[in-house]
C-alpha positions in Angstrom: -84.4 -32.6 78.1 -86.3 -29.6 76.8 -84.2 -27.2 78.8 -81.0 -28.8 77.6 -82.2 -28.5 74.0 -83.0 -24.9 74.6 -79.5 -24.1 76.0 -77.9 -25.9 73.0 -79.9 -23.6 70.7 -78.8 -20.6 72.8 -75.1 -21.6 72.5 -75.4 -22.1 68.7 -77.1 -18.7 68.4 -74.4 -17.0 70.5 -71.7 -18.5 68.3 -73.5 -17.4 65.1 -74.1 -13.9 66.4 -70.5 -13.6 67.5 -69.6 -14.2 63.8 -72.4 -12.2 62.1 -72.8 -9.1 64.2 -69.1 -8.0 64.2 -68.9 -8.6 60.5 -72.0 -6.5 59.8 -70.7 -3.8 62.1 -67.4 -3.6 60.3 -69.1 -3.7 56.9 -71.0 -0.5 57.9 -68.4 1.4 59.9 -64.9 0.2 59.0 -62.6 2.9 57.6 -59.7 1.1 55.9 -56.3 2.6 56.3 -54.1 2.6 53.2 -50.5 2.0 54.2 -48.0 4.3 52.4 -45.7 2.8 49.7 -42.1 3.6 50.7 -39.2 3.5 48.2 -35.7 4.7 48.4 -34.2 7.2 46.0 -30.5 6.7 45.2 -30.7 10.1 43.4 -31.8 12.1 46.5 -30.5 9.6 49.1 -33.9 9.9 50.7 -37.1 8.0 51.0 -40.0 8.7 48.6 -43.5 8.0 49.9 -46.6 7.4 47.8 -49.9 8.0 49.6 -53.3 7.1 48.2 -55.7 9.4 50.1 -58.3 11.4 48.3 -55.7 11.6 45.5 -52.3 10.2 44.9 -49.6 12.2 46.6 -45.9 11.8 46.0 -43.7 13.1 48.9 -40.5 12.6 50.8 -39.4 12.6 54.5 -39.0 16.4 54.4 -42.6 16.9 53.4 -41.8 18.0 49.8 -44.3 17.0 47.2 -43.6 16.0 43.6 -45.4 15.5 40.3 -45.6 12.0 38.9 -42.7 12.8 36.5 -40.5 14.2 39.2 -41.2 11.1 41.4 -40.3 8.7 38.6 -37.1 10.6 37.8 -36.0 10.1 41.4 -36.5 6.3 41.1 -34.4 5.4 38.0 -34.1 1.7 39.0 -37.9 1.3 39.1 -38.9 3.4 36.1 -36.0 2.7 33.8 -38.0 2.1 30.7 -40.1 5.3 31.2 -36.9 7.4 31.7 -35.3 5.8 28.7 -38.3 6.7 26.6 -38.2 10.3 28.0 -34.4 10.3 27.5 -34.0 11.4 31.1 -32.2 8.4 32.5 -29.0 9.7 34.3 -25.7 8.5 33.0 -24.4 7.5 36.4 -25.4 7.5 40.1 -22.8 7.7 42.8 -20.2 6.9 40.2 -22.0 3.8 39.0 -22.8 3.7 35.3 -26.5 3.4 34.5 -26.4 0.6 32.0 -30.0 -0.6 31.3 -28.8 -4.2 31.0 -27.1 -4.1 34.4 -30.1 -2.4 35.9 -32.4 -5.2 34.6 -29.9 -7.9 35.8 -29.8 -6.7 39.4 -33.5 -5.8 39.8 -35.4 -8.2 42.0 -38.8 -8.1 43.7 -39.8 -10.4 46.5 -43.0 -10.3 48.5 -44.2 -12.6 51.3 -47.5 -12.5 53.2 -48.4 -14.4 56.3 -51.1 -16.4 54.5 -48.4 -17.6 52.1 -46.9 -19.5 55.0 -50.1 -20.6 56.7 -51.4 -22.3 53.7 -51.8 -26.0 52.7 -48.4 -27.4 51.8 -47.9 -30.1 49.0 -46.7 -33.6 49.9 -45.3 -34.4 46.5 -42.8 -32.2 44.5 -41.6 -32.3 40.9 -37.8 -32.5 40.5 -36.7 -30.9 37.2 -33.7 -31.7 35.2 -31.2 -28.8 35.9 -29.1 -29.3 32.7 -31.5 -30.6 30.1 -30.0 -28.6 27.3 -33.5 -27.3 26.5 -34.5 -23.6 26.6 -37.7 -24.3 28.5 -38.2 -26.5 31.6 -40.4 -29.5 31.2 -42.5 -31.2 33.9 -41.0 -34.6 34.9 -43.0 -37.8 34.8 -42.6 -38.4 38.5 -42.9 -36.6 41.8 -40.8 -37.1 45.0 -41.4 -37.1 48.7 -38.8 -37.5 51.5 -40.1 -39.7 54.3 -38.0 -42.6 55.5 -36.2 -42.2 52.2 -36.5 -40.1 49.1 -39.1 -41.7 46.9 -40.1 -41.0 43.3 -43.6 -41.9 42.3 -44.6 -42.1 38.6 -47.5 -39.7 38.0 -49.2 -42.0 35.5 -49.0 -45.4 37.1 -48.6 -44.3 40.8 -45.8 -46.8 41.0 -42.5 -46.1 42.9 -39.4 -45.8 40.7 -37.2 -48.0 42.9 -33.9 -47.4 40.9 -34.2 -43.6 41.1 -35.4 -43.7 44.7 -32.4 -45.8 45.8 -30.0 -43.7 43.9 -31.0 -40.4 45.5 -31.6 -41.9 48.9 -28.1 -43.4 49.0 -26.5 -40.0 48.1 -28.5 -38.3 50.8 -27.5 -40.9 53.4 -23.8 -40.5 52.4 -24.1 -36.7 52.9 -25.4 -37.1 56.4 -29.1 -36.5 55.8 -31.3 -37.7 58.6 -34.7 -38.8 57.4 -37.5 -37.6 57.2 -37.5 -34.1 55.8 -39.2 -31.5 57.9 -39.3 -28.7 55.3 -38.9 -28.8 51.5 -38.6 -25.4 49.8 -38.4 -24.6 46.1 -40.1 -23.2 43.1 -42.2 -26.2 41.8 -43.2 -24.7 38.4 -41.8 -24.5 34.9 -42.4 -20.7 35.0 -38.8 -19.9 36.0 -35.6 -19.1 34.1 -33.8 -22.3 35.3 -34.1 -25.0 38.0 -32.0 -25.0 41.1 -33.8 -27.8 42.9 -34.9 -27.6 46.5 -33.6 -26.5 49.9 -34.5 -29.2 52.4 -34.4 -29.3 56.2 -33.9 -32.8 57.7 -35.0 -34.1 61.1 -31.7 -33.0 62.7 -32.3 -29.4 61.5 -29.6 -29.6 58.8 -30.0 -27.7 55.6 -29.3 -29.5 52.2 -29.5 -28.4 48.6 -30.9 -31.1 46.4 -31.2 -31.1 42.6 -30.9 -33.3 39.6 -28.0 -32.8 37.1 -28.1 -34.9 33.9 -30.3 -37.5 35.7 -27.9 -37.8 38.7 -28.4 -36.5 42.2 -26.6 -33.4 43.4 -26.6 -33.0 47.2 -24.8 -30.3 49.2 -25.0 -29.8 52.9 -25.0 -26.2 54.0 -23.1 -25.3 57.2 -25.4 -23.5 59.7 -24.5 -21.7 62.9 -25.4 -23.9 65.9 -29.0 -23.6 67.1 -30.1 -21.6 64.0 -33.6 -22.7 62.9 -35.8 -21.3 60.2 -39.5 -20.5 60.1 -39.6 -20.5 56.4 -37.3 -20.6 53.4 -38.4 -18.8 50.2 -36.4 -19.7 47.1 -35.9 -17.0 44.5 -35.3 -16.8 40.7 -33.4 -13.5 40.2 -31.6 -12.5 37.1 -28.3 -11.9 38.9 -28.1 -15.6 40.1 -26.3 -14.6 43.2 -28.7 -16.0 45.8 -30.7 -19.2 46.2 -33.2 -18.0 48.8 -34.3 -15.7 51.6 -34.3 -17.5 54.9 -36.4 -16.3 57.9 -35.1 -17.6 61.2 -37.2 -18.4 64.3 -35.4 -15.6 66.2 -36.8 -13.1 63.7 -33.7 -12.5 61.5 -33.3 -12.5 57.7 -30.6 -14.3 55.7 -29.7 -14.9 52.1 -28.0 -18.1 50.9 -25.4 -17.3 48.2 -25.0 -19.5 45.2 -21.7 -21.3 44.4 -20.1 -20.8 47.9 -23.2 -21.5 50.0 -22.7 -18.7 52.5 -25.4 -17.4 54.8 -25.4 -13.6 54.5 -27.3 -11.8 57.4 -29.3 -8.7 56.9 -28.6 -6.5 60.0 -32.3 -5.9 60.8 -34.3 -7.3 63.7 -37.9 -8.3 64.4 -38.9 -9.7 61.0 -41.8 -12.2 61.6 -43.2 -13.6 58.4 -46.1 -15.1 60.3 -47.3 -11.7 61.4 -45.8 -9.2 58.9 -45.8 -8.7 55.2 -42.2 -8.7 53.9 -41.1 -6.9 50.7 -37.5 -7.0 49.4 -36.5 -4.9 46.5 -33.0 -5.3 45.0 -31.3 -3.0 42.5 -27.9 -2.1 41.1 -26.9 -0.3 44.3 -29.1 -1.3 47.3 -31.6 -3.7 48.9 -34.8 -2.3 50.4 -36.3 -4.5 53.1 -39.8 -3.3 54.0 -41.8 -4.7 56.9 -45.5 -4.0 57.0 -47.6 -4.8 60.0 -50.8 -3.7 61.7 -50.3 0.1 62.2 -46.7 0.4 61.0 -44.3 0.2 58.1 -40.5 0.0 58.4 -38.1 0.3 55.5 -34.4 -0.6 55.8 -31.9 0.2 53.1 -28.6 -1.8 52.7 -25.9 -1.6 50.0 -25.0 -4.7 48.0 -22.6 -5.8 50.7 -25.6 -5.6 53.2 -24.1 -2.6 55.1 -26.9 -0.3 56.5 -27.5 2.8 54.5 -30.7 4.4 55.9 -34.0 3.5 57.4 -37.5 4.9 57.7 -40.5 4.0 59.9 -44.1 5.3 60.2 -46.9 4.3 62.5 -50.7 5.1 62.6 -53.6 4.1 64.8 -54.6 0.5 64.5 -58.3 -0.5 64.1 -58.8 -1.1 67.8 -57.4 2.4 68.7 -59.7 4.3 66.4 -63.3 5.4 67.3 -65.0 2.6 65.6 -62.7 0.1 67.2 -63.4 1.4 70.7 -67.2 1.1 70.0 -66.7 -2.5 68.8 -64.7 -3.3 71.9 -67.6 -2.1 74.1 -70.3 -3.8 72.1 -68.7 -7.2 71.6 -67.0 -9.3 74.3 -65.5 -11.4 71.5 -65.4 -11.4 67.8 -65.4 -14.7 65.9 -64.5 -15.1 62.3 -64.2 -18.0 59.8 -61.3 -16.3 58.0 -58.1 -14.6 59.1 -55.9 -12.1 57.0 -52.8 -14.0 58.3 -54.0 -17.5 57.3 -55.2 -19.3 54.2 -57.3 -21.8 56.3 -61.0 -21.6 57.1 -61.3 -22.0 60.9 -62.8 -20.4 64.0 -60.6 -17.4 64.8 -61.2 -16.0 68.3 -60.5 -12.3 69.0 -61.3 -11.1 72.6 -62.2 -7.5 73.3 -59.0 -5.5 74.0 -60.9 -3.5 76.7 -63.4 -4.3 79.5 -66.1 -1.7 78.5 -68.2 -4.7 77.3 -68.7 -5.6 81.0 -70.6 -2.4 81.6 -72.7 -3.1 78.5 -73.4 -6.7 79.6 -74.4 -5.5 83.0 -76.8 -2.9 81.5 -78.3 -5.6 79.2 -78.7 -7.9 82.3 -80.6 -5.1 84.0 -82.9 -4.8 81.0 -83.5 -8.5 81.0 -84.3 -8.4 84.7 -86.9 -5.7 84.0 -88.4 -7.9 81.2 -88.6 -10.8 83.6 -90.5 -8.7 86.1 -92.7 -7.3 83.4 -93.5 -10.9 82.1 -94.2 -12.0 85.8 -91.7 -14.9 85.4 -90.0 -16.6 88.3 -86.6 -15.0 88.8 -85.0 -18.3 90.0 -85.8 -20.0 86.7 -84.3 -17.1 84.8 -81.0 -16.8 86.6 -79.1 -18.9 84.0 -80.2 -16.4 81.3 -79.0 -13.5 83.4 -75.6 -15.2 83.9 -75.4 -15.9 80.1 -76.0 -12.3 79.4 -73.4 -11.1 81.9 -70.8 -13.4 80.3 -71.6 -13.0 76.6 -73.2 -9.5 76.4 -75.3 -8.6 73.4 -74.9 -12.0 71.9 -76.4 -13.7 74.9 -79.1 -11.1 75.3 -80.4 -11.6 71.7 -80.0 -15.4 72.0 -82.0 -16.0 75.2 -84.8 -13.7 74.0 -84.9 -15.4 70.6 -85.2 -18.8 72.3 -87.2 -17.9 75.5 -88.1 -20.4 78.2 -91.8 -20.0 77.5 -91.2 -21.2 74.0 -90.7 -24.7 75.4 -93.4 -24.5 78.1 
């Protein structure tokens, strides 16, 4: 029993050390890499790159550097107000008049991180009135869920509004909705210009648009290509009111759903994975800039307003495991445990094995050191064989654990 208790303590110590030691190591030796900020200049028809190194550097793909004022002048859709104040906003670009109101109307910014997807999802949603006649949106008195039917629950009494639930459920059923919903996507806040309801995926992988108009249900089924499935749907609230949402498919493609005609428009770009990559989409009067940021790379794809490819830029740099400090960590630690993950909003045990096998040599060396200690202490080798095996398998974590809880401690 004593031996079993000792090995339980050794296991706990190994787990704790696998969390603490790598964290302390990276706190001391990590060298964060600041990814470049890439934007597209419709003035130069070239990419402008902002780098934060020892100082901020503005450059382009040709290696030319610019002052801050020169950089801003080349991005009139981003720094419109500054250029208006300086009276340097161009009259037109590529034959398109630079009307400040049109520039503001077609400007959009979208950003999605992996932890935004891997985060707790609500089970109840507010359904706003889309045509209330009021300037500002108001929170409803009830919230809905879509299980075996669409149910509205009064927030104050926690009672189901049967009349409203039957009304919406009946319309969904008539439109071919198959309960329950597997995904409900919207903007559940009053901090938006208007309400366009929710985009909902049913159990048959059909896409529906659901909203409330003058107290009545509005339900529209969206035709999808056969076999198309989405990882996530991100609704937008842009000034131009041309698109409902960005849709990221399981085969790593990006779509937009148009308003009014409900057409899926496909961005001709591959390998977009919102579960691993940060996605940034900038829209302006002339173009869309789709930027994909991952570990060790950035890709920027430019499309015109009709989603025809215009230009693209990519840049790579050594990832953490390829740099000197990463190779040392790979040799020291057979595995790294963490309670957090940059790609998730959940607290959990995240297991990262060593990308190389140098740790085996370190483990063997530590086992030899332990063997010398056993001889020096005049202990029986046979009783110490489990400790040597633990060290061979867990390296520095096991070496520290078996010596912190030695056999003689329980003798």
